[in-house]
N, C-alpha and C positions, 0 to 999 in steps of 0.2 A: 738512357732513361734513368738508370741507377744513379749516375753522377749528378743528374739534374735534381733528383729527389734529395740526395745528400746536400746539394747546394742550397735548396730551399730550407731544409731543416737547420743547416748551419747558419744561414742568414737569420732565421728566427731566433736561434740561440744567442747570436751576437747582439740582439736588441737589448734595450734596457729592461729591467725586471717588469716594469709596468707594461711595456709593449709586448713582452713575452706573455704576460698574463692575458692581454687582449687577444693575442694570436691563439693562445690555448682556449680561451673562451669561444672564439670563432670555431675551433675544432669541435668543441662540445656542442655548439649550436648545430653544426653540420651533422653530427651524430644524431641529435634529437630530431632534426628535419628528416633524416633517413628513416628513423623509427616511425615517425608520424606518417611518412609516405607508405610504409608497410601497413600501418593501421588503415590508412585511406584505401589502399588497394583491396583490403578485405571488408571495407565498411559496407558496401552494397549488399554483399552476401549475408552479412550479419544482420543488417537492418531488415532484409526480406524475411529472414527466419524470425526476427523479433515480431514483425507484423503478423506472421502466421500464428505465432504463439500468443499474440495479444499482449506482449510485454514491452516495456521501454528498452532501449538499446543497452543500458547499463545492467538492468535486471536480466536481460537475455544472456549477457556474458556470464553472470553468476549462475543462471539456470543451466547454461550449457556446460559450465564447469562441473556441476553436480551430475548432470546427465551423462556427459562424456568428457572427462577431464583432458583427454589426450590432445585435441586440437588447441584449446585455449591454453592448456598447460605448456604445450610445446612453444606456443607463441610467447608466453610470459617468460619461460625459461630461456628462450632465444634472446629476448630483450636483455635479461640479466647477464647472460653470457656475452652478448655483444658489447655491452658497456664494460664489463670486466676485462675482456680480452682487448678491447680498443684502448682502454687506459693503460693496460699492461704493455701493449705494443708501443704506444707513444712513449712510455717511460724507458723501455729498454732501448729504443732507437736513440732518444736524446741522451741517455746515460753513456752511450758510446762516445759522445763528444765531450764528456766531462774530463777535466784535467785538474789535478791539484795545483794550487797556487805556489809559485816559486819566486822568492825575492830575498832581499837582505834585511828585512825588518826584524829587529830583535829588541827586546825590552826586558824589564825586570819581572820576575815570576815568583808567585807564592803557591806552593803545592800544599793542599790540605787533604789529609787522609783520616777519615773516621775509622776506628778499629774496634770491633766488638766481637769477642769470643773467637778471635782469629787464631789459626794455627801458627805458632811462632816460626816454624820453618818456612811457611808460605810468606809471611810478612817480611822476613829477613831476605828471602830470595827476591821479592819485589822491590824492597828498599834499595838493594844494590843497584837495580836498574834505574831507579829514580835519581839516586845520587850521581850515577854516571853521566846524567844529562846536565849536571851542574846548574840546578835552579838557584835563584837567589835565596830561597829558604824552603824547607819542608817542615810542615807542622803535622804531627801525628797525634790525634786525639784518642787516647786509649782509655777504655773503661777501667776504673780503679781496681776492679776485681780480676782483671786479666793479668795476674802476677807473672805468668810465663812470658807474655809479650813484653811487659815492662822490664823484666830482667834481661831479656834478649836485646832490647834496644839500648840497654846500658853499655853494650859493647861499642856503640857509636856515639857516646856522649861527648867525645872530643871533637866530633865533626861540627864545625861552626855553622853548617847549613841546616842541621837537624835540630828541631825543637819538639820535645815530647811533652804533651799536656795530659796528665791523668785527670779523668773526669767521670763522674757517675752518670752513665748514659741513661737517658730517658727516651731513647729512640734515636735513629740515625740523624734526624734533622736537628736534634738538640746538639749533637756532637759537631755537626757541620756549622751550626751557629757559633759555637765556641771557637772553632778553627778559623772561620771567615772573619770574625771580629778581631782575631789576633793577627790576621794577614796584613802585610805592610806594602806590598808591591803591586805594580800596575795590572798584571795579568794573573787572575786567579785560576789555578788548575785543580780541579776536584778529581780524586782518584779513589777507587775501591782498594781496600787493603789486600785483596787477592789478585790484583791486576799488575802485571809486569809490562814494562815498556820496551819496545824495539829501539835500538840505537837511532838517534836522530829525531825521535818523536817530539821532544820539546821545541827544537828549532822549527820543525815543520808546523807545529801547532800555533806558533806565534805569527806565521806569515800572513794569514788572512786578516789579522788585526791592523794591517797597513791601511785598510779601509775603515774610516772612523764610524761608519754606519753598522759595522759588524759588532754585535754584542756577545755572541757565543760561537764556539767552534767545536765540532765533534770529531772523533777519531774513528778509524776503522778498527774493528775488534774481532777477535777470533778466539776459539777455545784452545787453551794450552794443552799440548800433548793429546790432541783429539783422538789419536789411534788407541788410547788406553781404554776406550769404551765405545760401544755402538751408540749409546745415548749421547756421548760427547760429539760423535761424528754428526748425529742428527741435529744437535744443538748448533754446532758450527755451520752446518748446511743452512739452517734457517737464518742464522745471523748473516751468513755470507750473501744470501739472496737479498737481504735487506740492504746491505752496504754496496752491493754491485748493481742492483737494478732499481732501487727505490730512492734511497737517500741522495744519491748524486743529482737526481732531477730536482728534488726539493731544494737542494743546495744551490743549484743554478738560479732558482727563483728567490733565494734568500729566505726560505721558510721551512727549514728542517723542523718537523713537529716534535721531536724528542731527541735531545742530545744525551745519549746514554751516560749514566753516572759512573760507569766503569772507568772512563777518563774523558773529561771535557774541560774546556777552558772558557773563561768569561772575563770581561772587563770588571775589575773590582769596583770601579766607580758606578757600574750599572747594577751590580748585585747588592751592595750595601744598603741602598735606599729601600729595597724590597725584602730585606732579610727577615723582618718580622712576619711578612706575608708567607715566606717560605717555612719558617719555624712553626707558625701558629695558623696553619690552614685548617679550617673546619669544613667538613662535608656532612650535610644533614645533621648538624649538631655534634658531630664527633671529631676529635682532633686527629688529623692524618699523621700516620707514623711513617709509612713507606711512600714511594712515588715521588721522592724529592727531585729526581732528574727531570721528569715531565713537568712538574710544577715550576721549577726554576726556568726551564726553557720557555714556558708560556709567560712567565713574569717578564722575561727579557723581550719576547715578541710583543707583549702588550705595551711596551714603552716605545715601540716603533723601530727597534733594532733588528738587524738580520741575524739569523742563525744559519751557519753554513757547515760544510763537511770538508775535511782535509784527509784524503785517502792515504797520503804519504806519512801521516802520523798514525802508527799502528801499535795497538796494545793487545796483550794476551791475557785472558782472564780464565778463572776457574769456572767449570760448569759441572753439574752433578753427573756421576757415572752410574746412577741407579734410577729406575723408572719412577719410584715413589717420590724421590726428591725432585726429579725432572718435572713431574706433574705439579707438585707444590709450587715450584718456581713459576710455572706458567699461570697458575691460578693467581698468584700474587701480582705478576706483571699485568694480567688481564684486568684485575680489579683496579690497579693503578691507572691503566689506560682509560677505563670507563670514567673514573672520577675526574681525571685530568681533562679529557676531551669534552665531557658534559659540562664541566665548569667553564671551559673555553667557549663553548656555545652559549651558555647562559649569560656570560659576561660580555658577549659580543666580540671577543678577541678573534675567534676563528674567521669571522667574515671580513676582517681587515687584512687577512693573509692572502698570499697568492692562491689562485684557483686550484693549482695542483696540490697544495697543502690541504685545502678544504675538501677536495674529492678524496684524497687519501685518508683523511681523518674520518669522513663519513663512511667510507668503505670498511674501515676497521670496526666502527660501531655497528654496522649492518651485517657483518660477517655471519653471525649465527642465523639470521633470517634467510639469507641467500643459501647457506649450506643446508638449512632445514628444508627449504623448498626443493632443492635438487634431490636430496635423499628421499623426501616424501614422494616425489614424482617417480623415482625408481621403485619405491615400495608399492605404489599404486600399480605399476606395471607388473610387479611380482604377483599381486593379488589377482590380476586379470590374465596371468600366464602369458604375458608378452615377452617370452624368454629371449628372443632375438634382440629386442630393444633393451632388455635388462643387461644382456651381455655387452651390447654396444655402450651402454651407460657406464658400466663398470670398467670396461677397457679404456674409455675416455678419461675416467678419473686418473688412471695411471699415466696415460699418454699426455694429458694436460699437465700433470705434475712434472713429467719428464721435460716438457717444453719449457716450463717456467723455471726449471733448474739448470737450463743450458749454461748460464754463466758460471755457476758453481761447478758443474761437471766438467767444464773446460779446464778448471784448475785442479779438480780432483776426480778424474774419470773413473777411478776404481770404486768410488762411492756408489756407483750405479746399482750394485748388488743390494744396497739398502733402500732402493726406491720403494718397494712395497711397504717397508716399515715407515718411511717418511710420509707416504701417502696416507696411511692409517693415522699417523700422529697429527698430520695437518687437519684431517677430518675431526679427530678427537679434540684438538685445540679449538677448531672453528665452531663446533657445536656443543658438546657437553661441558667442556672446560669454560668456554666463554659464556655459555648460558648460566652455569653455576656462578661464575664470577660476577655476572650482571646482577643476579638475584641476591648475592651476598657482598656487593661492592662496598658496603659500609662496614664490613668486617676488617679490622686493621691488625696488622702483625707482620712479622718477618717470615714465619712459617719454616724456614730452613736453618734458623739459628736459635739456640736456646741458652739458658743460663748455665747449662752443664755441657754444652757442645764444645768441640775443638774444631774450629772452622765451620763452614757451612755444611749442612747434611750432605754426605756423600761427596764432599769437596776438600777433604784433608790432603795434605802433601803425600801421605801414604797411599792414597788412591791413585796416584800417578805412577806407582812403582812398576805396574804391569808393562808400561811402555818403555821402561829404562833398560 
């Protein structure tokens, strides 16, 4: 039976993206039919109660929720949970069949790196890894006031592959615009100034471009020296779940919703026509400063190109080692996501993507509501002293997070001692952080870098010393 199930899933995966989308749609229809069957099974009892109360069926549901939230609340929570866990199970099963592409495709590459208030030690360490991959050129766009970085890069002025462009930054997107316009080669690789490359990254990153319909390729990313802080372990844990269980499936369908700017590659011929749209994006009348990676991903998708993931191209990036900086980073990322995905919806781009990408995007947008409903239900049980159900709900929060972390814990089993912290962080991100980000989504800024900082907040090279 197990082999037959694997054969069916593998056969679905081997179909064309369009056919895979159809098959996935049928799965969603099956789920919806199942849910409607559950509603129908309880319909008679509910309508009888409605008749007794002299209320229409819909009003009866509302009335029952206020009179006794437990039955209806359980039913609604069950629907939300069923959809969430069904899509998660679908993703984790299909992701087991993902494999990075391997071929001999190679071409010319331009690496563009915007640098603002970077720690000179960090950018030099990362530069060595970029140069070791032998790209056609590396363009580092440095803020004119970053004297320390400019002086450090002078050590490499004899390297014919490196070009340093001093520029008065007006935000990361402006620096990207300068670098991209100066790029001369076929594949454009964008990298953050605090992201190092694992050997072989650049070769692996080029391989998916053998397909002319591929417009962008993302890398697998992790936290550098994660053991230097519990906050870095948690950040790496969250990133790992994304790249082990979610992104591979989106890649199979050619619709990765966000190619992280820490390191991603694009066809230069695809990016240059939309460069002004990247630099001068306005949201509700304000010029967007951050969120360049999500914006560029959707500009590529909007042109009909695929965005895919190459797990064999691995990068190591700096993450905060303190709680305050960690939270600031999550607020900024959440604001970027809301602006990016709401724009994709309003312009109709989302509905042209594979269904798996649509569902994932909508899940991200709806996270605060689903989390609020679950916590409100637990709170209601506390008020009514249903302590057994309260205990069961709290235990399930941790067990559920443990199950969803199985891929990460397979690689890092010792991290299990941080499961309580991770669970609390996930709830914090899902509700207060994302709610605040939604309410303030049109507030723009970097949050973790300032004119007087040396590297990102809690992300200097010195912060890694504990692990050395």
